[in-house]
mmCIF file of the N, C-alpha and C atoms, coordinates in Angstrom:
data_MODEL
# 
_entry.id   MODEL 
# 
loop_
_atom_site.group_PDB 
_atom_site.id 
_atom_site.type_symbol 
_atom_site.label_atom_id 
_atom_site.label_alt_id 
_atom_site.label_comp_id 
_atom_site.label_asym_id 
_atom_site.label_entity_id 
_atom_site.label_seq_id 
_atom_site.pdbx_PDB_ins_code 
_atom_site.Cartn_x 
_atom_site.Cartn_y 
_atom_site.Cartn_z 
_atom_site.occupancy 
_atom_site.B_iso_or_equiv 
_atom_site.pdbx_formal_charge 
_atom_site.auth_seq_id 
_atom_site.auth_comp_id 
_atom_site.auth_asym_id 
_atom_site.auth_atom_id 
_atom_site.pdbx_PDB_model_num 
ATOM 1   N N  . MET A 1 1  ? -14.521 6.509   16.296  1.00 0.00 ? 1  MET A N  1 
ATOM 2   C CA . MET A 1 1  ? -14.258 7.885   15.916  1.00 0.00 ? 1  MET A CA 1 
ATOM 3   C C  . MET A 1 1  ? -14.142 7.956   14.397  1.00 0.00 ? 1  MET A C  1 
ATOM 4   N N  . HIS A 1 2  ? -14.752 8.935   13.825  1.00 0.00 ? 2  HIS A N  1 
ATOM 5   C CA . HIS A 1 2  ? -14.719 9.150   12.376  1.00 0.00 ? 2  HIS A CA 1 
ATOM 6   C C  . HIS A 1 2  ? -13.305 9.547   11.952  1.00 0.00 ? 2  HIS A C  1 
ATOM 7   N N  . ASP A 1 3  ? -12.887 9.159   10.739  1.00 0.00 ? 3  ASP A N  1 
ATOM 8   C CA . ASP A 1 3  ? -11.542 9.468   10.237  1.00 0.00 ? 3  ASP A CA 1 
ATOM 9   C C  . ASP A 1 3  ? -11.222 10.950  10.323  1.00 0.00 ? 3  ASP A C  1 
ATOM 10  N N  . LEU A 1 4  ? -12.169 11.790  9.946   1.00 0.00 ? 4  LEU A N  1 
ATOM 11  C CA . LEU A 1 4  ? -11.942 13.238  9.958   1.00 0.00 ? 4  LEU A CA 1 
ATOM 12  C C  . LEU A 1 4  ? -11.736 13.733  11.380  1.00 0.00 ? 4  LEU A C  1 
ATOM 13  N N  . ASP A 1 5  ? -12.553 13.266  12.310  1.00 0.00 ? 5  ASP A N  1 
ATOM 14  C CA . ASP A 1 5  ? -12.398 13.656  13.713  1.00 0.00 ? 5  ASP A CA 1 
ATOM 15  C C  . ASP A 1 5  ? -11.047 13.214  14.260  1.00 0.00 ? 5  ASP A C  1 
ATOM 16  N N  . LEU A 1 6  ? -10.632 12.023  13.888  1.00 0.00 ? 6  LEU A N  1 
ATOM 17  C CA . LEU A 1 6  ? -9.349  11.497  14.343  1.00 0.00 ? 6  LEU A CA 1 
ATOM 18  C C  . LEU A 1 6  ? -8.186  12.351  13.836  1.00 0.00 ? 6  LEU A C  1 
ATOM 19  N N  . VAL A 1 7  ? -8.229  12.727  12.564  1.00 0.00 ? 7  VAL A N  1 
ATOM 20  C CA . VAL A 1 7  ? -7.167  13.566  11.990  1.00 0.00 ? 7  VAL A CA 1 
ATOM 21  C C  . VAL A 1 7  ? -7.111  14.902  12.719  1.00 0.00 ? 7  VAL A C  1 
ATOM 22  N N  . LEU A 1 8  ? -8.257  15.502  12.950  1.00 0.00 ? 8  LEU A N  1 
ATOM 23  C CA . LEU A 1 8  ? -8.284  16.795  13.631  1.00 0.00 ? 8  LEU A CA 1 
ATOM 24  C C  . LEU A 1 8  ? -7.802  16.687  15.068  1.00 0.00 ? 8  LEU A C  1 
ATOM 25  N N  . THR A 1 9  ? -8.160  15.612  15.753  1.00 0.00 ? 9  THR A N  1 
ATOM 26  C CA . THR A 1 9  ? -7.737  15.417  17.140  1.00 0.00 ? 9  THR A CA 1 
ATOM 27  C C  . THR A 1 9  ? -6.242  15.159  17.230  1.00 0.00 ? 9  THR A C  1 
ATOM 28  N N  . VAL A 1 10 ? -5.753  14.228  16.446  1.00 0.00 ? 10 VAL A N  1 
ATOM 29  C CA . VAL A 1 10 ? -4.329  13.899  16.472  1.00 0.00 ? 10 VAL A CA 1 
ATOM 30  C C  . VAL A 1 10 ? -3.498  15.091  16.014  1.00 0.00 ? 10 VAL A C  1 
ATOM 31  N N  . GLY A 1 11 ? -4.012  15.849  15.062  1.00 0.00 ? 11 GLY A N  1 
ATOM 32  C CA . GLY A 1 11 ? -3.302  17.007  14.557  1.00 0.00 ? 11 GLY A CA 1 
ATOM 33  C C  . GLY A 1 11 ? -3.031  18.067  15.603  1.00 0.00 ? 11 GLY A C  1 
ATOM 34  N N  . THR A 1 12 ? -3.799  18.090  16.675  1.00 0.00 ? 12 THR A N  1 
ATOM 35  C CA . THR A 1 12 ? -3.555  19.045  17.754  1.00 0.00 ? 12 THR A CA 1 
ATOM 36  C C  . THR A 1 12 ? -2.453  18.582  18.690  1.00 0.00 ? 12 THR A C  1 
ATOM 37  N N  . VAL A 1 13 ? -2.113  17.304  18.634  1.00 0.00 ? 13 VAL A N  1 
ATOM 38  C CA . VAL A 1 13 ? -1.117  16.728  19.538  1.00 0.00 ? 13 VAL A CA 1 
ATOM 39  C C  . VAL A 1 13 ? 0.228   16.514  18.848  1.00 0.00 ? 13 VAL A C  1 
ATOM 40  N N  . ALA A 1 14 ? 0.199   16.134  17.590  1.00 0.00 ? 14 ALA A N  1 
ATOM 41  C CA . ALA A 1 14 ? 1.431   15.812  16.862  1.00 0.00 ? 14 ALA A CA 1 
ATOM 42  C C  . ALA A 1 14 ? 1.270   16.192  15.395  1.00 0.00 ? 14 ALA A C  1 
ATOM 43  N N  . LYS A 1 15 ? 2.398   16.386  14.739  1.00 0.00 ? 15 LYS A N  1 
ATOM 44  C CA . LYS A 1 15 ? 2.375   16.693  13.311  1.00 0.00 ? 15 LYS A CA 1 
ATOM 45  C C  . LYS A 1 15 ? 2.056   15.415  12.530  1.00 0.00 ? 15 LYS A C  1 
ATOM 46  N N  . ILE A 1 16 ? 1.144   15.516  11.608  1.00 0.00 ? 16 ILE A N  1 
ATOM 47  C CA . ILE A 1 16 ? 0.781   14.381  10.755  1.00 0.00 ? 16 ILE A CA 1 
ATOM 48  C C  . ILE A 1 16 ? 1.376   14.643  9.379   1.00 0.00 ? 16 ILE A C  1 
ATOM 49  N N  . ASP A 1 17 ? 2.204   13.735  8.905   1.00 0.00 ? 17 ASP A N  1 
ATOM 50  C CA . ASP A 1 17 ? 2.797   13.878  7.576   1.00 0.00 ? 17 ASP A CA 1 
ATOM 51  C C  . ASP A 1 17 ? 1.928   13.256  6.497   1.00 0.00 ? 17 ASP A C  1 
ATOM 52  N N  . ALA A 1 18 ? 1.273   12.144  6.829   1.00 0.00 ? 18 ALA A N  1 
ATOM 53  C CA . ALA A 1 18 ? 0.462   11.438  5.845   1.00 0.00 ? 18 ALA A CA 1 
ATOM 54  C C  . ALA A 1 18 ? -0.626  10.640  6.544   1.00 0.00 ? 18 ALA A C  1 
ATOM 55  N N  . LEU A 1 19 ? -1.706  10.401  5.822   1.00 0.00 ? 19 LEU A N  1 
ATOM 56  C CA . LEU A 1 19 ? -2.741  9.498   6.312   1.00 0.00 ? 19 LEU A CA 1 
ATOM 57  C C  . LEU A 1 19 ? -3.106  8.575   5.164   1.00 0.00 ? 19 LEU A C  1 
ATOM 58  N N  . GLN A 1 20 ? -3.542  7.383   5.526   1.00 0.00 ? 20 GLN A N  1 
ATOM 59  C CA . GLN A 1 20 ? -3.897  6.406   4.508   1.00 0.00 ? 20 GLN A CA 1 
ATOM 60  C C  . GLN A 1 20 ? -5.326  5.963   4.738   1.00 0.00 ? 20 GLN A C  1 
ATOM 61  N N  . ALA A 1 21 ? -6.114  6.014   3.680   1.00 0.00 ? 21 ALA A N  1 
ATOM 62  C CA . ALA A 1 21 ? -7.505  5.583   3.761   1.00 0.00 ? 21 ALA A CA 1 
ATOM 63  C C  . ALA A 1 21 ? -7.883  4.967   2.425   1.00 0.00 ? 21 ALA A C  1 
ATOM 64  N N  . GLU A 1 22 ? -8.901  4.138   2.447   1.00 0.00 ? 22 GLU A N  1 
ATOM 65  C CA . GLU A 1 22 ? -9.314  3.480   1.214   1.00 0.00 ? 22 GLU A CA 1 
ATOM 66  C C  . GLU A 1 22 ? -9.823  4.500   0.202   1.00 0.00 ? 22 GLU A C  1 
ATOM 67  N N  . TYR A 1 23 ? -9.383  4.328   -1.026  1.00 0.00 ? 23 TYR A N  1 
ATOM 68  C CA . TYR A 1 23 ? -9.830  5.205   -2.115  1.00 0.00 ? 23 TYR A CA 1 
ATOM 69  C C  . TYR A 1 23 ? -9.647  4.453   -3.421  1.00 0.00 ? 23 TYR A C  1 
ATOM 70  N N  . SER A 1 24 ? -10.719 4.278   -4.156  1.00 0.00 ? 24 SER A N  1 
ATOM 71  C CA . SER A 1 24 ? -10.662 3.574   -5.436  1.00 0.00 ? 24 SER A CA 1 
ATOM 72  C C  . SER A 1 24 ? -11.890 3.952   -6.245  1.00 0.00 ? 24 SER A C  1 
ATOM 73  N N  . ALA A 1 25 ? -12.028 3.341   -7.392  1.00 0.00 ? 25 ALA A N  1 
ATOM 74  C CA . ALA A 1 25 ? -13.211 3.575   -8.212  1.00 0.00 ? 25 ALA A CA 1 
ATOM 75  C C  . ALA A 1 25 ? -14.481 3.142   -7.485  1.00 0.00 ? 25 ALA A C  1 
ATOM 76  N N  . PHE A 1 26 ? -14.325 2.234   -6.519  1.00 0.00 ? 26 PHE A N  1 
ATOM 77  C CA . PHE A 1 26 ? -15.471 1.715   -5.781  1.00 0.00 ? 26 PHE A CA 1 
ATOM 78  C C  . PHE A 1 26 ? -15.706 2.445   -4.467  1.00 0.00 ? 26 PHE A C  1 
ATOM 79  N N  . GLU A 1 27 ? -14.687 3.121   -3.967  1.00 0.00 ? 27 GLU A N  1 
ATOM 80  C CA . GLU A 1 27 ? -14.773 3.773   -2.658  1.00 0.00 ? 27 GLU A CA 1 
ATOM 81  C C  . GLU A 1 27 ? -14.297 5.214   -2.775  1.00 0.00 ? 27 GLU A C  1 
ATOM 82  N N  . THR A 1 28 ? -15.243 6.131   -2.868  1.00 0.00 ? 28 THR A N  1 
ATOM 83  C CA . THR A 1 28 ? -14.910 7.550   -3.029  1.00 0.00 ? 28 THR A CA 1 
ATOM 84  C C  . THR A 1 28 ? -15.485 8.402   -1.895  1.00 0.00 ? 28 THR A C  1 
ATOM 85  N N  . LEU A 1 29 ? -15.850 7.779   -0.795  1.00 0.00 ? 29 LEU A N  1 
ATOM 86  C CA . LEU A 1 29 ? -16.476 8.465   0.326   1.00 0.00 ? 29 LEU A CA 1 
ATOM 87  C C  . LEU A 1 29 ? -15.699 9.705   0.761   1.00 0.00 ? 29 LEU A C  1 
ATOM 88  N N  . HIS A 1 30 ? -14.384 9.598   0.799   1.00 0.00 ? 30 HIS A N  1 
ATOM 89  C CA . HIS A 1 30 ? -13.591 10.695  1.345   1.00 0.00 ? 30 HIS A CA 1 
ATOM 90  C C  . HIS A 1 30 ? -13.551 11.925  0.439   1.00 0.00 ? 30 HIS A C  1 
ATOM 91  N N  . GLU A 1 31 ? -14.078 11.808  -0.770  1.00 0.00 ? 31 GLU A N  1 
ATOM 92  C CA . GLU A 1 31 ? -14.232 12.990  -1.619  1.00 0.00 ? 31 GLU A CA 1 
ATOM 93  C C  . GLU A 1 31 ? -15.329 13.900  -1.073  1.00 0.00 ? 31 GLU A C  1 
ATOM 94  N N  . THR A 1 32 ? -16.289 13.326  -0.362  1.00 0.00 ? 32 THR A N  1 
ATOM 95  C CA . THR A 1 32 ? -17.436 14.096  0.114   1.00 0.00 ? 32 THR A CA 1 
ATOM 96  C C  . THR A 1 32 ? -17.524 14.250  1.627   1.00 0.00 ? 32 THR A C  1 
ATOM 97  N N  . ASP A 1 33 ? -16.778 13.462  2.393   1.00 0.00 ? 33 ASP A N  1 
ATOM 98  C CA . ASP A 1 33 ? -16.899 13.553  3.855   1.00 0.00 ? 33 ASP A CA 1 
ATOM 99  C C  . ASP A 1 33 ? -15.922 14.539  4.493   1.00 0.00 ? 33 ASP A C  1 
ATOM 100 N N  . GLY A 1 34 ? -15.083 15.193  3.673   1.00 0.00 ? 34 GLY A N  1 
ATOM 101 C CA . GLY A 1 34 ? -14.181 16.215  4.192   1.00 0.00 ? 34 GLY A CA 1 
ATOM 102 C C  . GLY A 1 34 ? -12.782 15.751  4.505   1.00 0.00 ? 34 GLY A C  1 
ATOM 103 N N  . LEU A 1 35 ? -12.520 14.450  4.458   1.00 0.00 ? 35 LEU A N  1 
ATOM 104 C CA . LEU A 1 35 ? -11.204 13.946  4.844   1.00 0.00 ? 35 LEU A CA 1 
ATOM 105 C C  . LEU A 1 35 ? -10.115 14.418  3.884   1.00 0.00 ? 35 LEU A C  1 
ATOM 106 N N  . ILE A 1 36 ? -10.331 14.297  2.583   1.00 0.00 ? 36 ILE A N  1 
ATOM 107 C CA . ILE A 1 36 ? -9.318  14.720  1.612   1.00 0.00 ? 36 ILE A CA 1 
ATOM 108 C C  . ILE A 1 36 ? -9.124  16.230  1.670   1.00 0.00 ? 36 ILE A C  1 
ATOM 109 N N  . ASP A 1 37 ? -10.210 16.986  1.768   1.00 0.00 ? 37 ASP A N  1 
ATOM 110 C CA . ASP A 1 37 ? -10.102 18.444  1.847   1.00 0.00 ? 37 ASP A CA 1 
ATOM 111 C C  . ASP A 1 37 ? -9.354  18.876  3.108   1.00 0.00 ? 37 ASP A C  1 
ATOM 112 N N  . THR A 1 38 ? -9.636  18.229  4.231   1.00 0.00 ? 38 THR A N  1 
ATOM 113 C CA . THR A 1 38 ? -8.947  18.568  5.474   1.00 0.00 ? 38 THR A CA 1 
ATOM 114 C C  . THR A 1 38 ? -7.471  18.233  5.377   1.00 0.00 ? 38 THR A C  1 
ATOM 115 N N  . ALA A 1 39 ? -7.150  17.099  4.787   1.00 0.00 ? 39 ALA A N  1 
ATOM 116 C CA . ALA A 1 39 ? -5.740  16.732  4.600   1.00 0.00 ? 39 ALA A CA 1 
ATOM 117 C C  . ALA A 1 39 ? -5.025  17.803  3.783   1.00 0.00 ? 39 ALA A C  1 
ATOM 118 N N  . LYS A 1 40 ? -5.663  18.261  2.720   1.00 0.00 ? 40 LYS A N  1 
ATOM 119 C CA . LYS A 1 40 ? -5.076  19.329  1.890   1.00 0.00 ? 40 LYS A CA 1 
ATOM 120 C C  . LYS A 1 40 ? -4.848  20.591  2.716   1.00 0.00 ? 40 LYS A C  1 
ATOM 121 N N  . GLU A 1 41 ? -5.841  20.995  3.477   1.00 0.00 ? 41 GLU A N  1 
ATOM 122 C CA . GLU A 1 41 ? -5.754  22.207  4.289   1.00 0.00 ? 41 GLU A CA 1 
ATOM 123 C C  . GLU A 1 41 ? -4.631  22.125  5.319   1.00 0.00 ? 41 GLU A C  1 
ATOM 124 N N  . LEU A 1 42 ? -4.432  20.929  5.879   1.00 0.00 ? 42 LEU A N  1 
ATOM 125 C CA . LEU A 1 42 ? -3.404  20.743  6.908   1.00 0.00 ? 42 LEU A CA 1 
ATOM 126 C C  . LEU A 1 42 ? -2.032  20.420  6.325   1.00 0.00 ? 42 LEU A C  1 
ATOM 127 N N  . GLY A 1 43 ? -1.947  20.279  5.003   1.00 0.00 ? 43 GLY A N  1 
ATOM 128 C CA . GLY A 1 43 ? -0.677  19.923  4.376   1.00 0.00 ? 43 GLY A CA 1 
ATOM 129 C C  . GLY A 1 43 ? -0.283  18.477  4.629   1.00 0.00 ? 43 GLY A C  1 
ATOM 130 N N  . VAL A 1 44 ? -1.278  17.628  4.798   1.00 0.00 ? 44 VAL A N  1 
ATOM 131 C CA . VAL A 1 44 ? -1.066  16.210  5.071   1.00 0.00 ? 44 VAL A CA 1 
ATOM 132 C C  . VAL A 1 44 ? -1.257  15.422  3.771   1.00 0.00 ? 44 VAL A C  1 
ATOM 133 N N  . ALA A 1 45 ? -0.335  14.539  3.459   1.00 0.00 ? 45 ALA A N  1 
ATOM 134 C CA . ALA A 1 45 ? -0.450  13.713  2.258   1.00 0.00 ? 45 ALA A CA 1 
ATOM 135 C C  . ALA A 1 45 ? -1.558  12.675  2.452   1.00 0.00 ? 45 ALA A C  1 
ATOM 136 N N  . TYR A 1 46 ? -2.408  12.536  1.453   1.00 0.00 ? 46 TYR A N  1 
ATOM 137 C CA . TYR A 1 46 ? -3.458  11.509  1.462   1.00 0.00 ? 46 TYR A CA 1 
ATOM 138 C C  . TYR A 1 46 ? -2.958  10.357  0.609   1.00 0.00 ? 46 TYR A C  1 
ATOM 139 N N  . VAL A 1 47 ? -2.758  9.205   1.222   1.00 0.00 ? 47 VAL A N  1 
ATOM 140 C CA . VAL A 1 47 ? -2.249  8.027   0.524   1.00 0.00 ? 47 VAL A CA 1 
ATOM 141 C C  . VAL A 1 47 ? -3.413  7.060   0.327   1.00 0.00 ? 47 VAL A C  1 
ATOM 142 N N  . ALA A 1 48 ? -3.706  6.758   -0.916  1.00 0.00 ? 48 ALA A N  1 
ATOM 143 C CA . ALA A 1 48 ? -4.839  5.878   -1.221  1.00 0.00 ? 48 ALA A CA 1 
ATOM 144 C C  . ALA A 1 48 ? -4.511  4.435   -0.857  1.00 0.00 ? 48 ALA A C  1 
ATOM 145 N N  . TYR A 1 49 ? -5.398  3.828   -0.084  1.00 0.00 ? 49 TYR A N  1 
ATOM 146 C CA . TYR A 1 49 ? -5.305  2.405   0.210   1.00 0.00 ? 49 TYR A CA 1 
ATOM 147 C C  . TYR A 1 49 ? -6.192  1.674   -0.784  1.00 0.00 ? 49 TYR A C  1 
ATOM 148 N N  . SER A 1 50 ? -5.670  0.663   -1.405  1.00 0.00 ? 50 SER A N  1 
ATOM 149 C CA . SER A 1 50 ? -6.396  -0.182  -2.347  1.00 0.00 ? 50 SER A CA 1 
ATOM 150 C C  . SER A 1 50 ? -6.923  0.566   -3.566  1.00 0.00 ? 50 SER A C  1 
ATOM 151 N N  . PRO A 1 51 ? -6.066  1.323   -4.246  1.00 0.00 ? 51 PRO A N  1 
ATOM 152 C CA . PRO A 1 51 ? -6.538  2.068   -5.414  1.00 0.00 ? 51 PRO A CA 1 
ATOM 153 C C  . PRO A 1 51 ? -7.016  1.180   -6.558  1.00 0.00 ? 51 PRO A C  1 
ATOM 154 N N  . LEU A 1 52 ? -6.673  -0.106  -6.513  1.00 0.00 ? 52 LEU A N  1 
ATOM 155 C CA . LEU A 1 52 ? -7.141  -1.024  -7.561  1.00 0.00 ? 52 LEU A CA 1 
ATOM 156 C C  . LEU A 1 52 ? -8.365  -1.813  -7.106  1.00 0.00 ? 52 LEU A C  1 
ATOM 157 N N  . GLY A 1 53 ? -9.082  -1.287  -6.135  1.00 0.00 ? 53 GLY A N  1 
ATOM 158 C CA . GLY A 1 53 ? -10.346 -1.893  -5.733  1.00 0.00 ? 53 GLY A CA 1 
ATOM 159 C C  . GLY A 1 53 ? -10.205 -3.268  -5.141  1.00 0.00 ? 53 GLY A C  1 
ATOM 160 N N  . HIS A 1 54 ? -9.203  -3.462  -4.279  1.00 0.00 ? 54 HIS A N  1 
ATOM 161 C CA . HIS A 1 54 ? -8.967  -4.761  -3.641  1.00 0.00 ? 54 HIS A CA 1 
ATOM 162 C C  . HIS A 1 54 ? -8.823  -5.876  -4.668  1.00 0.00 ? 54 HIS A C  1 
ATOM 163 N N  . GLY A 1 55 ? -8.189  -5.547  -5.791  1.00 0.00 ? 55 GLY A N  1 
ATOM 164 C CA . GLY A 1 55 ? -7.906  -6.556  -6.788  1.00 0.00 ? 55 GLY A CA 1 
ATOM 165 C C  . GLY A 1 55 ? -8.901  -6.656  -7.924  1.00 0.00 ? 55 GLY A C  1 
ATOM 166 N N  . TRP A 1 56 ? -10.000 -5.925  -7.851  1.00 0.00 ? 56 TRP A N  1 
ATOM 167 C CA . TRP A 1 56 ? -11.000 -6.016  -8.908  1.00 0.00 ? 56 TRP A CA 1 
ATOM 168 C C  . TRP A 1 56 ? -10.503 -5.432  -10.226 1.00 0.00 ? 56 TRP A C  1 
ATOM 169 N N  . LEU A 1 57 ? -9.545  -4.522  -10.174 1.00 0.00 ? 57 LEU A N  1 
ATOM 170 C CA . LEU A 1 57 ? -9.115  -3.833  -11.390 1.00 0.00 ? 57 LEU A CA 1 
ATOM 171 C C  . LEU A 1 57 ? -7.747  -4.294  -11.884 1.00 0.00 ? 57 LEU A C  1 
ATOM 172 N N  . VAL A 1 58 ? -7.420  -5.558  -11.692 1.00 0.00 ? 58 VAL A N  1 
ATOM 173 C CA . VAL A 1 58 ? -6.137  -6.076  -12.153 1.00 0.00 ? 58 VAL A CA 1 
ATOM 174 C C  . VAL A 1 58 ? -6.357  -7.252  -13.101 1.00 0.00 ? 58 VAL A C  1 
ATOM 175 N N  . ASP A 1 59 ? -5.350  -7.532  -13.908 1.00 0.00 ? 59 ASP A N  1 
ATOM 176 C CA . ASP A 1 59 ? -5.433  -8.678  -14.811 1.00 0.00 ? 59 ASP A CA 1 
ATOM 177 C C  . ASP A 1 59 ? -5.347  -9.987  -14.032 1.00 0.00 ? 59 ASP A C  1 
ATOM 178 N N  . ASN A 1 60 ? -5.886  -11.016 -14.599 1.00 0.00 ? 60 ASN A N  1 
ATOM 179 C CA . ASN A 1 60 ? -5.804  -12.373 -14.045 1.00 0.00 ? 60 ASN A CA 1 
ATOM 180 C C  . ASN A 1 60 ? -6.393  -12.488 -12.645 1.00 0.00 ? 60 ASN A C  1 
ATOM 181 N N  . PHE A 1 61 ? -7.413  -11.716 -12.379 1.00 0.00 ? 61 PHE A N  1 
ATOM 182 C CA . PHE A 1 61 ? -8.094  -11.802 -11.086 1.00 0.00 ? 61 PHE A CA 1 
ATOM 183 C C  . PHE A 1 61 ? -9.024  -13.004 -11.143 1.00 0.00 ? 61 PHE A C  1 
ATOM 184 N N  . PRO A 1 62 ? -8.814  -14.014 -10.278 1.00 0.00 ? 62 PRO A N  1 
ATOM 185 C CA . PRO A 1 62 ? -9.543  -15.274 -10.422 1.00 0.00 ? 62 PRO A CA 1 
ATOM 186 C C  . PRO A 1 62 ? -10.998 -15.254 -9.955  1.00 0.00 ? 62 PRO A C  1 
ATOM 187 N N  . PHE A 1 63 ? -11.481 -14.129 -9.466  1.00 0.00 ? 63 PHE A N  1 
ATOM 188 C CA . PHE A 1 63 ? -12.835 -14.072 -8.933  1.00 0.00 ? 63 PHE A CA 1 
ATOM 189 C C  . PHE A 1 63 ? -13.744 -13.329 -9.910  1.00 0.00 ? 63 PHE A C  1 
ATOM 190 N N  . ASN A 1 64 ? -14.911 -13.879 -10.163 1.00 0.00 ? 64 ASN A N  1 
ATOM 191 C CA . ASN A 1 64 ? -15.849 -13.277 -11.103 1.00 0.00 ? 64 ASN A CA 1 
ATOM 192 C C  . ASN A 1 64 ? -17.010 -12.563 -10.429 1.00 0.00 ? 64 ASN A C  1 
ATOM 193 N N  . SER A 1 65 ? -17.274 -12.902 -9.185  1.00 0.00 ? 65 SER A N  1 
ATOM 194 C CA . SER A 1 65 ? -18.355 -12.252 -8.449  1.00 0.00 ? 65 SER A CA 1 
ATOM 195 C C  . SER A 1 65 ? -18.029 -12.321 -6.957  1.00 0.00 ? 65 SER A C  1 
ATOM 196 N N  . PRO A 1 66 ? -18.718 -11.551 -6.139  1.00 0.00 ? 66 PRO A N  1 
ATOM 197 C CA . PRO A 1 66 ? -18.482 -11.613 -4.697  1.00 0.00 ? 66 PRO A CA 1 
ATOM 198 C C  . PRO A 1 66 ? -18.678 -13.014 -4.120  1.00 0.00 ? 66 PRO A C  1 
ATOM 199 N N  . ASP A 1 67 ? -19.511 -13.820 -4.745  1.00 0.00 ? 67 ASP A N  1 
ATOM 200 C CA . ASP A 1 67 ? -19.751 -15.184 -4.262  1.00 0.00 ? 67 ASP A CA 1 
ATOM 201 C C  . ASP A 1 67 ? -18.514 -16.071 -4.349  1.00 0.00 ? 67 ASP A C  1 
ATOM 202 N N  . ASP A 1 68 ? -17.518 -15.664 -5.152  1.00 0.00 ? 68 ASP A N  1 
ATOM 203 C CA . ASP A 1 68 ? -16.295 -16.453 -5.282  1.00 0.00 ? 68 ASP A CA 1 
ATOM 204 C C  . ASP A 1 68 ? -15.332 -16.267 -4.107  1.00 0.00 ? 68 ASP A C  1 
ATOM 205 N N  . PHE A 1 69 ? -15.560 -15.256 -3.270  1.00 0.00 ? 69 PHE A N  1 
ATOM 206 C CA . PHE A 1 69 ? -14.700 -15.014 -2.112  1.00 0.00 ? 69 PHE A CA 1 
ATOM 207 C C  . PHE A 1 69 ? -15.130 -15.890 -0.938  1.00 0.00 ? 69 PHE A C  1 
ATOM 208 N N  . ALA A 1 70 ? -14.250 -16.007 0.037   1.00 0.00 ? 70 ALA A N  1 
ATOM 209 C CA . ALA A 1 70 ? -14.563 -16.757 1.259   1.00 0.00 ? 70 ALA A CA 1 
ATOM 210 C C  . ALA A 1 70 ? -15.791 -16.125 1.926   1.00 0.00 ? 70 ALA A C  1 
ATOM 211 N N  . PRO A 1 71 ? -16.576 -16.914 2.648   1.00 0.00 ? 71 PRO A N  1 
ATOM 212 C CA . PRO A 1 71 ? -17.804 -16.390 3.263   1.00 0.00 ? 71 PRO A CA 1 
ATOM 213 C C  . PRO A 1 71 ? -17.587 -15.172 4.155   1.00 0.00 ? 71 PRO A C  1 
ATOM 214 N N  . ASP A 1 72 ? -16.426 -15.057 4.810   1.00 0.00 ? 72 ASP A N  1 
ATOM 215 C CA . ASP A 1 72 ? -16.192 -13.929 5.712   1.00 0.00 ? 72 ASP A CA 1 
ATOM 216 C C  . ASP A 1 72 ? -15.368 -12.804 5.082   1.00 0.00 ? 72 ASP A C  1 
ATOM 217 N N  . ASP A 1 73 ? -15.059 -12.909 3.795   1.00 0.00 ? 73 ASP A N  1 
ATOM 218 C CA . ASP A 1 73 ? -14.276 -11.879 3.101   1.00 0.00 ? 73 ASP A CA 1 
ATOM 219 C C  . ASP A 1 73 ? -15.138 -10.632 2.920   1.00 0.00 ? 73 ASP A C  1 
ATOM 220 N N  . PHE A 1 74 ? -14.605 -9.453  3.311   1.00 0.00 ? 74 PHE A N  1 
ATOM 221 C CA . PHE A 1 74 ? -15.396 -8.230  3.248   1.00 0.00 ? 74 PHE A CA 1 
ATOM 222 C C  . PHE A 1 74 ? -15.807 -7.870  1.829   1.00 0.00 ? 74 PHE A C  1 
ATOM 223 N N  . ARG A 1 75 ? -15.079 -8.370  0.823   1.00 0.00 ? 75 ARG A N  1 
ATOM 224 C CA . ARG A 1 75 ? -15.482 -8.098  -0.552  1.00 0.00 ? 75 ARG A CA 1 
ATOM 225 C C  . ARG A 1 75 ? -16.758 -8.861  -0.898  1.00 0.00 ? 75 ARG A C  1 
ATOM 226 N N  . ARG A 1 76 ? -17.036 -9.905  -0.153  1.00 0.00 ? 76 ARG A N  1 
ATOM 227 C CA . ARG A 1 76 ? -18.268 -10.662 -0.356  1.00 0.00 ? 76 ARG A CA 1 
ATOM 228 C C  . ARG A 1 76 ? -19.402 -10.110 0.512   1.00 0.00 ? 76 ARG A C  1 
ATOM 229 N N  . THR A 1 77 ? -19.051 -9.781  1.753   1.00 0.00 ? 77 THR A N  1 
ATOM 230 C CA . THR A 1 77 ? -20.085 -9.356  2.695   1.00 0.00 ? 77 THR A CA 1 
ATOM 231 C C  . THR A 1 77 ? -20.443 -7.888  2.553   1.00 0.00 ? 77 THR A C  1 
ATOM 232 N N  . GLY A 1 78 ? -19.504 -7.072  2.031   1.00 0.00 ? 78 GLY A N  1 
ATOM 233 C CA . GLY A 1 78 ? -19.750 -5.639  1.917   1.00 0.00 ? 78 GLY A CA 1 
ATOM 234 C C  . GLY A 1 78 ? -19.543 -4.887  3.210   1.00 0.00 ? 78 GLY A C  1 
ATOM 235 N N  . LYS A 1 79 ? -19.122 -5.596  4.272   1.00 0.00 ? 79 LYS A N  1 
ATOM 236 C CA . LYS A 1 79 ? -18.892 -4.953  5.561   1.00 0.00 ? 79 LYS A CA 1 
ATOM 237 C C  . LYS A 1 79 ? -17.533 -4.273  5.553   1.00 0.00 ? 79 LYS A C  1 
ATOM 238 N N  . SER A 1 80 ? -17.505 -3.040  5.991   1.00 0.00 ? 80 SER A N  1 
ATOM 239 C CA . SER A 1 80 ? -16.279 -2.251  6.023   1.00 0.00 ? 80 SER A CA 1 
ATOM 240 C C  . SER A 1 80 ? -15.326 -2.780  7.077   1.00 0.00 ? 80 SER A C  1 
ATOM 241 N N  . LEU A 1 81 ? -14.027 -2.629  6.822   1.00 0.00 ? 81 LEU A N  1 
ATOM 242 C CA . LEU A 1 81 ? -13.014 -2.982  7.801   1.00 0.00 ? 81 LEU A CA 1 
ATOM 243 C C  . LEU A 1 81 ? -12.727 -1.834  8.748   1.00 0.00 ? 81 LEU A C  1 
ATOM 244 N N  . VAL A 1 82 ? -13.257 -0.663  8.465   1.00 0.00 ? 82 VAL A N  1 
ATOM 245 C CA . VAL A 1 82 ? -12.998 0.524   9.276   1.00 0.00 ? 82 VAL A CA 1 
ATOM 246 C C  . VAL A 1 82 ? -13.747 0.411   10.585  1.00 0.00 ? 82 VAL A C  1 
ATOM 247 N N  . ARG A 1 83 ? -13.033 0.588   11.678  1.00 0.00 ? 83 ARG A N  1 
ATOM 248 C CA . ARG A 1 83 ? -13.664 0.579   12.995  1.00 0.00 ? 83 ARG A CA 1 
ATOM 249 C C  . ARG A 1 83 ? -14.186 1.967   13.286  1.00 0.00 ? 83 ARG A C  1 
ATOM 250 N N  . LYS A 1 84 ? -15.398 2.021   13.779  1.00 0.00 ? 84 LYS A N  1 
ATOM 251 C CA . LYS A 1 84 ? -16.000 3.326   14.083  1.00 0.00 ? 84 LYS A CA 1 
ATOM 252 C C  . LYS A 1 84 ? -16.308 3.439   15.548  1.00 0.00 ? 84 LYS A C  1 
# 
């Protein structure tokens, strides 16, 4: 189920105070897929998950490229952790 569909479905059953989804300089999907706008309309707080890009935007980050991560690390593979 898409994040937006889930918010709308759950919102009919229970009050949602906040939702958390990935949002960073590298992941801005929810700016265009309606999730942030829907959260605003429903009065639901949008809490950014990984605003520092899973560590890419911090000092002393020991990795220089995706190849430096473990073979199954999503930062190397590019595969999303979101279940659909």
